[in-house]
C-alpha positions in Angstrom: 263.4 39.6 101.1 264.3 39.4 97.4 264.5 36.0 95.8 265.2 35.0 92.2 264.9 31.3 91.4 265.8 30.0 88.0 264.7 26.8 86.5 264.6 25.0 83.1 268.2 24.4 82.4 269.5 21.1 81.2 271.3 19.1 78.5 270.1 19.5 74.9 271.4 18.6 71.5 272.5 21.3 69.1 269.4 22.6 67.2 267.2 21.9 70.2 265.2 24.2 72.5 265.0 25.1 76.1 262.9 27.5 78.1 264.3 29.1 81.2 262.1 30.6 84.0 263.0 33.0 86.8 260.5 33.4 89.6 261.1 36.7 91.4 259.7 37.8 94.7 260.1 40.6 97.2 260.1 43.7 95.0 258.6 45.3 91.9 261.4 45.2 89.4 262.0 47.6 86.5 264.4 45.9 84.0 264.9 42.2 84.2 267.5 40.2 82.2 269.4 37.1 81.5 273.1 36.8 81.5 275.4 33.8 81.0 278.9 32.8 81.9 280.8 30.1 80.1 283.9 28.4 81.7 286.9 30.6 81.7 284.9 33.6 80.3 283.4 36.7 81.7 279.7 37.0 82.4 277.9 38.5 79.4 274.5 40.0 78.8 272.1 37.8 76.8 268.9 39.8 76.8 266.9 42.4 78.9 263.3 43.4 79.1 261.6 46.5 80.7 258.4 46.3 82.7 256.6 47.7 79.6 258.0 45.0 77.4 260.9 46.7 75.5 263.6 44.2 74.7 267.3 44.1 74.0 269.4 41.2 72.8 273.0 40.3 72.3 273.9 40.0 68.7 274.9 36.3 69.2 271.3 35.3 70.2 269.2 37.6 68.1 266.6 35.6 66.1 267.1 32.5 68.2 266.2 33.6 71.8 263.1 35.4 73.0 262.9 37.1 76.4 259.5 37.7 78.0 258.0 38.4 81.4 254.7 38.0 83.2 254.4 41.0 85.5 251.4 39.6 87.3 253.4 36.5 88.2 256.7 38.4 88.6 258.3 35.8 86.4 260.9 36.1 83.6 261.3 33.7 80.8 263.9 33.0 78.1 262.9 30.8 75.2 266.0 29.5 73.5 265.7 27.9 70.0 268.3 26.6 67.6 270.8 26.1 70.4 274.4 25.9 69.6 277.3 24.4 71.6 278.7 27.9 72.1 275.5 28.7 74.1 276.7 26.3 76.8 277.0 28.3 80.0 275.5 29.0 83.4 272.5 31.3 82.9 271.7 33.9 85.5 268.6 36.0 86.0 268.9 39.6 87.0 266.4 42.1 88.3 266.8 45.8 88.8 265.0 47.7 91.6 264.8 51.5 91.6 264.6 52.8 95.1 266.7 55.6 96.5 269.4 54.1 94.2 269.5 51.3 91.7 269.9 47.8 93.0 270.6 44.7 90.9 269.7 41.3 92.3 270.9 38.0 90.9 269.6 34.4 90.8 271.7 31.4 91.6 272.1 30.3 88.0 271.0 27.4 86.0 273.3 25.2 83.8 272.6 25.0 80.1 274.7 22.4 78.1 274.4 22.0 74.4 276.0 19.0 72.9 277.2 18.8 69.3 
């Protein structure tokens, strides 16, 4: 059974930092990522990382956010620095499994609120 459990969200002032974690279980995942959805907006990609450590970031978070993963612990992280009010959203962890076809699994989401 696949489970993705996010933690680390909360309320922070603009300019502050938060670290999100996503504990995964049940599969060996290829690409893992973070996505976010603000009220009234579509879910958007924040960052992805392959099993070998190659990363990709949305332009809006480049230089401020860092995605990483610990394959031994099957855990994904997102270090968020210099947070802005526009970073306020529910953050979701995703994990891709390559079997006979590609499967994408999602966590339940964690709220990040940045006050001005």
